[in-house]
DRENVO-508482 format. One record per atom (N, C-alpha, C): atom name; x, y, z. Coordinates in steps of 0.001 Angstrom, whole numbers, always signed. Layout:
N
[CA, [X, Y, Z]]
...
//
This chain:
157
[N, [+25525, -5989, -70544]]
[CA, [+24420, -5817, -71432]]
[C, [+24172, -4354, -71686]]
[N, [+24275, -4136, -72867]]
[CA, [+23974, -2784, -73309]]
[C, [+22636, -2807, -74013]]
[N, [+21750, -2172, -73479]]
[CA, [+20429, -2079, -74101]]
[C, [+19987, -626, -74133]]
[N, [+19147, -427, -75025]]
[CA, [+18610, +928, -75117]]
[C, [+17431, +1048, -74151]]
[N, [+17470, +2072, -73429]]
[CA, [+16358, +2343, -72520]]
[C, [+15500, +3408, -73193]]
[N, [+14261, +3064, -73344]]
[CA, [+13350, +3992, -74005]]
[C, [+12581, +4745, -72917]]
[N, [+12669, +6024, -72955]]
[CA, [+11945, +6840, -71988]]
[C, [+10567, +7167, -72550]]
[N, [+9571, +6957, -71725]]
[CA, [+8198, +7279, -72131]]
[C, [+7845, +8646, -71554]]
[N, [+7394, +9510, -72389]]
[CA, [+6944, +10815, -71921]]
[C, [+5467, +10710, -71578]]
[N, [+5136, +11247, -70440]]
[CA, [+3739, +11220, -70031]]
[C, [+3068, +12499, -70512]]
[N, [+1817, +12377, -70928]]
[CA, [+1069, +13520, -71399]]
[C, [+42, +13092, -72418]]
[N, [-699, +14054, -72900]]
[CA, [-1753, +13760, -73868]]
[C, [-1316, +14232, -75243]]
[N, [-1714, +13484, -76217]]
[CA, [-1427, +13889, -77590]]
[C, [-2463, +14914, -78021]]
[N, [-2190, +15575, -79098]]
[CA, [-3120, +16563, -79638]]
[C, [-4466, +15923, -79954]]
[N, [-4451, +14732, -80493]]
[CA, [-5691, +14039, -80848]]
[C, [-6527, +13748, -79601]]
[N, [-5887, +13347, -78536]]
[CA, [-6618, +13082, -77290]]
[C, [-7255, +14360, -76749]]
[N, [-6549, +15457, -76831]]
[CA, [-7090, +16738, -76368]]
[C, [-8296, +17138, -77211]]
[N, [-8215, +16983, -78513]]
[CA, [-9333, +17319, -79409]]
[C, [-10549, +16459, -79079]]
[N, [-10344, +15184, -78835]]
[CA, [-11462, +14286, -78505]]
[C, [-12115, +14703, -77186]]
[N, [-11320, +15029, -76182]]
[CA, [-11863, +15464, -74886]]
[C, [-12671, +16749, -75052]]
[N, [-12159, +17700, -75803]]
[CA, [-12882, +18963, -76031]]
[C, [-14185, +18701, -76775]]
[N, [-14161, +17836, -77764]]
[CA, [-15381, +17509, -78515]]
[C, [-16420, +16866, -77601]]
[N, [-15993, +15948, -76744]]
[CA, [-16932, +15310, -75810]]
[C, [-17527, +16324, -74834]]
[N, [-16699, +17227, -74333]]
[CA, [-17203, +18267, -73429]]
[C, [-18203, +19178, -74139]]
[N, [-17930, +19516, -75383]]
[CA, [-18849, +20358, -76155]]
[C, [-20183, +19657, -76359]]
[N, [-20156, +18374, -76642]]
[CA, [-21401, +17613, -76827]]
[C, [-22186, +17561, -75521]]
[N, [-21509, +17300, -74406]]
[CA, [-22184, +17269, -73104]]
[C, [-22794, +18625, -72761]]
[N, [-22076, +19693, -73027]]
[CA, [-22581, +21036, -72762]]
[C, [-23805, +21336, -73617]]
[N, [-23765, +20978, -74883]]
[CA, [-24906, +21211, -75778]]
[C, [-26134, +20445, -75301]]
[N, [-25949, +19201, -74899]]
[CA, [-27070, +18400, -74396]]
[C, [-27638, +19027, -73122]]
[N, [-26771, +19498, -72238]]
[CA, [-27228, +20117, -70991]]
[C, [-28008, +21395, -71263]]
[N, [-27520, +22237, -72163]]
[CA, [-28201, +23498, -72477]]
[C, [-29560, +23229, -73106]]
[N, [-29624, +22291, -74020]]
[CA, [-30897, +21964, -74667]]
[C, [-31858, +21351, -73659]]
[N, [-31351, +20477, -72815]]
[CA, [-32202, +19804, -71836]]
[C, [-32710, +20727, -70749]]
[N, [-31896, +21672, -70315]]
[CA, [-32291, +22564, -69234]]
[C, [-33104, +23758, -69715]]
[N, [-32959, +24157, -70964]]
[CA, [-33671, +25292, -71547]]
[C, [-33613, +26520, -70634]]
[N, [-32450, +27099, -70436]]
[CA, [-32342, +28225, -69514]]
[C, [-33162, +29439, -69943]]
[N, [-33336, +29647, -71230]]
[CA, [-34131, +30788, -71698]]
[C, [-35582, +30624, -71256]]
[N, [-36127, +29438, -71441]]
[CA, [-37501, +29170, -71021]]
[C, [-37667, +29251, -69515]]
[N, [-36676, +28752, -68785]]
[CA, [-36742, +28804, -67318]]
[C, [-36716, +30249, -66828]]
[N, [-35884, +31068, -67439]]
[CA, [-35827, +32479, -67055]]
[C, [-37139, +33181, -67379]]
[N, [-37741, +32875, -68514]]
[CA, [-39030, +33474, -68881]]
[C, [-40109, +33051, -67887]]
[N, [-40112, +31780, -67493]]
[CA, [-41086, +31315, -66492]]
[C, [-40867, +32025, -65156]]
[N, [-39625, +32243, -64793]]
[CA, [-39325, +32949, -63542]]
[C, [-39817, +34392, -63601]]
[N, [-39631, +35056, -64749]]
[CA, [-40119, +36437, -64889]]
[C, [-41642, +36480, -64842]]
[N, [-42316, +35502, -65464]]
[CA, [-43780, +35449, -65395]]
[C, [-44249, +35239, -63960]]
[N, [-43548, +34419, -63215]]
[CA, [-43885, +34193, -61811]]
[C, [-43725, +35486, -61012]]
[N, [-42665, +36214, -61302]]
[CA, [-42437, +37497, -60638]]
[C, [-43545, +38486, -61006]]
[N, [-43951, +38502, -62262]]
[CA, [-45053, +39371, -62689]]
[C, [-46332, +39040, -61916]]
[N, [-46621, +37760, -61785]]
[CA, [-47818, +37335, -61064]]
[C, [-47779, +37813, -59611]]
[N, [-46637, +37685, -58977]]
[CA, [-46472, +38158, -57601]]
[C, [-46702, +39670, -57535]]
[N, [-46121, +40411, -58476]]
[CA, [-46256, +41868, -58497]]
[C, [-47710, +42301, -58640]]
[N, [-48409, +41738, -59628]]
[CA, [-49776, +42208, -59861]]
[C, [-50701, +41797, -58718]]
[N, [-50423, +40685, -58060]]
[CA, [-51196, +40325, -56870]]
[C, [-50980, +41347, -55762]]
[N, [-49755, +41810, -55598]]
[CA, [-49459, +42823, -54583]]
[C, [-50196, +44125, -54885]]
[N, [-50240, +44521, -56153]]
[CA, [-50928, +45763, -56528]]
[C, [-52426, +45631, -56299]]
[N, [-53021, +44529, -56740]]
[CA, [-54466, +44328, -56552]]
[C, [-54807, +44289, -55067]]
[N, [-53991, +43640, -54270]]
[CA, [-54232, +43582, -52824]]
[C, [-54169, +44977, -52216]]
[N, [-53211, +45790, -52639]]
[CA, [-53100, +47159, -52132]]
[C, [-54315, +47992, -52532]]
[N, [-54790, +47832, -53763]]
[CA, [-55995, +48548, -54206]]
[C, [-57185, +48123, -53353]]
[N, [-57326, +46834, -53114]]
[CA, [-58436, +46324, -52295]]
[C, [-58338, +46824, -50852]]
[N, [-57128, +46946, -50324]]
[CA, [-56960, +47488, -48977]]
[C, [-57379, +48953, -48940]]
[N, [-57039, +49702, -49993]]
[CA, [-57450, +51100, -50094]]
[C, [-58971, +51191, -50088]]
[N, [-59617, +50339, -50852]]
[CA, [-61090, +50336, -50909]]
[C, [-61671, +49983, -49545]]
[N, [-61100, +48998, -48879]]
[CA, [-61600, +48579, -47565]]
[C, [-61430, +49681, -46527]]
[N, [-60369, +50470, -46637]]
[CA, [-60121, +51552, -45686]]
[C, [-60986, +52780, -45949]]
[N, [-61554, +52887, -47128]]
[CA, [-62382, +54040, -47492]]
[C, [-63732, +53953, -46791]]
[N, [-64189, +55078, -46267]]
[CA, [-65499, +55092, -45600]]
[C, [-66633, +54882, -46593]]
[N, [-66399, +55189, -47861]]
[CA, [-67430, +55008, -48881]]
[C, [-67340, +53643, -49554]]
[N, [-66285, +52904, -49256]]
[CA, [-66108, +51602, -49894]]
[C, [-65698, +51709, -51350]]
[N, [-65081, +52834, -51705]]
[CA, [-64602, +53031, -53075]]
[C, [-63110, +53351, -53038]]
[N, [-62474, +53229, -54179]]
[CA, [-61047, +53510, -54267]]
[C, [-60824, +54998, -54091]]
[N, [-59969, +55355, -53144]]
[CA, [-59688, +56748, -52846]]
[C, [-58316, +57102, -53396]]
[N, [-58316, +58075, -54323]]
[CA, [-57047, +58433, -54955]]
[C, [-57131, +59840, -55538]]
[N, [-56057, +60581, -55375]]
[CA, [-55998, +61924, -55956]]
[C, [-56073, +61873, -57476]]
[N, [-55676, +60760, -58059]]
[CA, [-55714, +60600, -59515]]
[C, [-57105, +60239, -60017]]
[N, [-58047, +60070, -59106]]
[CA, [-59404, +59697, -59494]]
[C, [-59610, +58193, -59400]]
[N, [-60781, +57768, -59817]]
[CA, [-61113, +56347, -59782]]
[C, [-60222, +55557, -60730]]
[N, [-60130, +54263, -60453]]
[CA, [-59418, +53387, -61382]]
[C, [-60157, +53476, -62718]]
[N, [-59456, +53673, -63816]]
[CA, [-60116, +53861, -65112]]
[C, [-60876, +52616, -65581]]
[N, [-61925, +52869, -66365]]
[CA, [-62715, +51768, -66929]]
[C, [-62183, +51342, -68297]]
[N, [-61116, +51972, -68733]]
[CA, [-60402, +51514, -69934]]
[C, [-58969, +51192, -69504]]
[N, [-58357, +50258, -70164]]
[CA, [-57021, +49798, -69778]]
[C, [-56009, +50934, -69855]]
[N, [-55307, +51146, -68756]]
[CA, [-54279, +52190, -68684]]
[C, [-53023, +51614, -68049]]
[N, [-51889, +52091, -68519]]
[CA, [-50604, +51729, -67914]]
[C, [-50472, +52473, -66598]]
[N, [-49978, +51808, -65560]]
[CA, [-49709, +52475, -64289]]
[C, [-48321, +53095, -64382]]
[N, [-48311, +54423, -64573]]
[CA, [-47054, +55139, -64776]]
[C, [-47334, +56633, -64686]]
[N, [-46289, +57425, -64778]]
[CA, [-46430, +58874, -64869]]
[C, [-45753, +59332, -66149]]
[N, [-46117, +60529, -66601]]
[CA, [-45441, +61092, -67759]]
[C, [-46291, +61223, -69000]]
[N, [-47527, +60754, -68961]]
[CA, [-48397, +60850, -70131]]
[C, [-49846, +60849, -69664]]
[N, [-50684, +61529, -70411]]
[CA, [-52110, +61543, -70067]]
[C, [-52761, +60188, -70330]]
[N, [-52078, +59317, -71052]]
[CA, [-52628, +57982, -71305]]
[C, [-52315, +57012, -70169]]
[N, [-51535, +57461, -69182]]
[CA, [-51182, +56624, -68041]]
[C, [-52101, +56929, -66857]]
[N, [-52128, +56024, -65913]]
[CA, [-52862, +56237, -64665]]
[C, [-51844, +56288, -63534]]
[N, [-51778, +57411, -62848]]
[CA, [-50815, +57621, -61767]]
[C, [-51379, +57064, -60463]]
[N, [-51061, +55825, -60176]]
[CA, [-51602, +55150, -58995]]
[C, [-50688, +55264, -57777]]
[N, [-49457, +55689, -57964]]
[CA, [-48484, +55723, -56865]]
[C, [-48951, +56536, -55659]]
[N, [-49511, +57750, -55836]]
[CA, [-49912, +58517, -54657]]
[C, [-50992, +57815, -53819]]
[N, [-51706, +56906, -54433]]
[CA, [-52809, +56225, -53756]]
[C, [-52349, +55005, -52966]]
[N, [-51202, +54449, -53322]]
[CA, [-50776, +53181, -52720]]
[C, [-49439, +53241, -51996]]
[N, [-48500, +54014, -52540]]
[CA, [-47138, +53991, -52005]]
[C, [-47077, +54698, -50659]]
[N, [-46391, +54103, -49774]]
[CA, [-46127, +54445, -48381]]
[C, [-47247, +53976, -47456]]
[N, [-48495, +53968, -47917]]
[CA, [-49577, +53468, -47067]]
[C, [-49746, +51966, -47218]]
[N, [-49754, +51483, -48460]]
[CA, [-50015, +50060, -48717]]
[C, [-48817, +49316, -49309]]
[N, [-47948, +50031, -49977]]
[CA, [-46750, +49434, -50586]]
[C, [-45558, +50356, -50333]]
[N, [-44376, +49789, -50173]]
[CA, [-43170, +50617, -50026]]
[C, [-42807, +51294, -51336]]
[N, [-43024, +50594, -52430]]
[CA, [-42831, +51139, -53770]]
[C, [-43675, +50295, -54714]]
[N, [-43837, +50777, -55919]]
[CA, [-44609, +50010, -56892]]
[C, [-43700, +49018, -57601]]
[N, [-44087, +47761, -57624]]
[CA, [-43288, +46787, -58371]]
[C, [-43407, +47069, -59864]]
[N, [-42407, +46668, -60618]]
[CA, [-42436, +46909, -62061]]
[C, [-42023, +45653, -62808]]
[N, [-42468, +45572, -64060]]
[CA, [-42213, +44400, -64900]]
[C, [-40709, +44164, -65022]]
[N, [-40268, +42920, -64813]]
[CA, [-38833, +42646, -64832]]
[C, [-38176, +42740, -66207]]
[N, [-38957, +42793, -67278]]
[CA, [-38333, +42803, -68604]]
[C, [-38901, +43850, -69556]]
[N, [-39947, +44556, -69175]]
[CA, [-40555, +45540, -70077]]
[C, [-39621, +46732, -70262]]
[N, [-39472, +47164, -71495]]
[CA, [-38633, +48312, -71799]]
[C, [-39189, +49548, -71105]]
[N, [-38350, +50241, -70372]]
[CA, [-38752, +51468, -69696]]
[C, [-39390, +51265, -68336]]
[N, [-39660, +50039, -67941]]
[CA, [-40268, +49790, -66631]]
[C, [-39230, +50054, -65545]]
[N, [-39613, +50875, -64559]]
[CA, [-38693, +51219, -63478]]
[C, [-39457, +51840, -62319]]
[N, [-38803, +51924, -61186]]
[CA, [-39322, +52660, -60038]]
[C, [-38177, +53485, -59487]]
[N, [-38351, +54801, -59502]]
[CA, [-37401, +55702, -58873]]
[C, [-38070, +56373, -57688]]
[N, [-39279, +56884, -57944]]
[CA, [-40066, +57533, -56895]]
[C, [-41513, +57596, -57373]]
[N, [-42383, +58142, -56525]]
[CA, [-43796, +58262, -56891]]
[C, [-44000, +59235, -58044]]
[N, [-42996, +60049, -58336]]
[CA, [-43119, +60979, -59458]]
[C, [-42288, +60549, -60667]]
[N, [-41620, +59413, -60563]]
[CA, [-40811, +58899, -61675]]
[C, [-40872, +57377, -61676]]
[N, [-41865, +56851, -62385]]
[CA, [-41998, +55396, -62452]]
[C, [-42804, +54978, -63667]]
[N, [-42648, +53729, -64031]]
[CA, [-43459, +53079, -65059]]
[C, [-43482, +51604, -64674]]
[N, [-44628, +51115, -64241]]
[CA, [-44694, +49735, -63760]]
[C, [-44608, +48721, -64892]]
[N, [-45038, +49112, -66080]]
[CA, [-45128, +48142, -67171]]
[C, [-46384, +47291, -67063]]
[N, [-47195, +47542, -66031]]
[CA, [-48434, +46791, -65814]]
[C, [-49631, +47686, -66107]]
[N, [-50739, +47068, -66493]]
[CA, [-51970, +47790, -66802]]
[C, [-53003, +47572, -65712]]
[N, [-53920, +48531, -65602]]
[CA, [-55011, +48424, -64638]]
[C, [-56314, +48803, -65320]]
[N, [-57394, +48216, -64848]]
[CA, [-58716, +48418, -65447]]
[C, [-59776, +48113, -64395]]
[N, [-60840, +48920, -64368]]
[CA, [-61977, +48662, -63482]]
[C, [-63190, +48357, -64339]]
[N, [-63859, +47262, -64038]]
[CA, [-65099, +46920, -64724]]
[C, [-66177, +47867, -64208]]
[N, [-66756, +48672, -65096]]
[CA, [-67721, +49692, -64693]]
[C, [-68968, +49103, -64049]]
[N, [-69385, +47933, -64462]]
[CA, [-70624, +47368, -63912]]
[C, [-70402, +46566, -62629]]
[N, [-69298, +45844, -62529]]
[CA, [-69078, +45006, -61343]]
[C, [-68123, +45634, -60339]]
[N, [-67328, +46601, -60774]]
[CA, [-66342, +47221, -59897]]
[C, [-65075, +46400, -59726]]
[N, [-64995, +45256, -60403]]
[CA, [-63803, +44415, -60283]]
[C, [-62585, +45135, -60863]]
[N, [-61476, +44974, -60172]]
[CA, [-60216, +45565, -60611]]
[C, [-59382, +44467, -61261]]
[N, [-58858, +44757, -62449]]
[CA, [-57963, +43821, -63135]]
[C, [-56617, +44494, -63336]]
[N, [-55576, +43815, -62908]]
[CA, [-54208, +44262, -63176]]
[C, [-53584, +43188, -64052]]
[N, [-52955, +43622, -65140]]
[CA, [-52392, +42655, -66088]]
[C, [-50958, +43021, -66454]]
[N, [-50253, +42009, -66931]]
[CA, [-48868, +42165, -67376]]
[C, [-48830, +41949, -68884]]
[N, [-48904, +43021, -69671]]
[CA, [-48963, +42861, -71125]]
[C, [-47689, +42293, -71748]]
[N, [-46593, +42290, -71007]]
[CA, [-45334, +41788, -71556]]
[C, [-44995, +40393, -71043]]
[N, [-46012, +39656, -70602]]
[CA, [-45788, +38278, -70155]]
[C, [-45192, +37471, -71302]]
[N, [-44390, +36496, -70956]]
[CA, [-43653, +35724, -71962]]
[C, [-44227, +34325, -72138]]
[N, [-43736, +33648, -73150]]
[CA, [-44104, +32266, -73475]]
[C, [-45575, +32131, -73857]]
[N, [-46165, +33215, -74351]]
[CA, [-47563, +33179, -74779]]
[C, [-48545, +33098, -73629]]
[N, [-48095, +33366, -72412]]
[CA, [-48954, +33271, -71228]]
[C, [-49668, +34589, -70986]]
[N, [-50832, +34498, -70362]]
[CA, [-51561, +35668, -69899]]
[C, [-51371, +35744, -68395]]
[N, [-50848, +36861, -67941]]
[CA, [-50650, +37056, -66512]]
[C, [-51523, +38228, -66100]]
[N, [-52611, +37933, -65389]]
[CA, [-53506, +38978, -64905]]
[C, [-54245, +38474, -63674]]
[N, [-54690, +39425, -62870]]
[CA, [-55457, +39109, -61667]]
[C, [-56657, +40033, -61639]]
[N, [-57818, +39457, -61390]]
[CA, [-59057, +40228, -61260]]
[C, [-59654, +39936, -59895]]
[N, [-59986, +40994, -59171]]
[CA, [-60655, +40845, -57868]]
[C, [-61745, +41876, -57758]]
//
């Protein structure tokens, strides 16, 4: 018996490969839309901002508690009664680092996404956060003006 033996080649055709790639692309798109990584990252940065401003307010309150007069003690003067950025390099900023760093904080935390926000030293920093003292109540407010997702991130004590 002479018969033809047909050899079958194993592998995928071009069409099968295209279908698999299309299915993977659809699954990836659904995962990205469902997980919303941009929103999750923004929420994480807002959470970090909240942690930072709580640390700053706590350090300011510790400074006040340690003062014999019960007031904020700082070479830069009292906490301003108008909103000021905590930074150095401009008369519109409030230099809070000499009052807090090394005694109450190792360094000043800074906004994770604000342009120019950084910490190098007490003479070279920009927290990206604002500070304000209510003149009548003495309450200190630290806020994060670059909070994301339309949220307000601030702490008043």
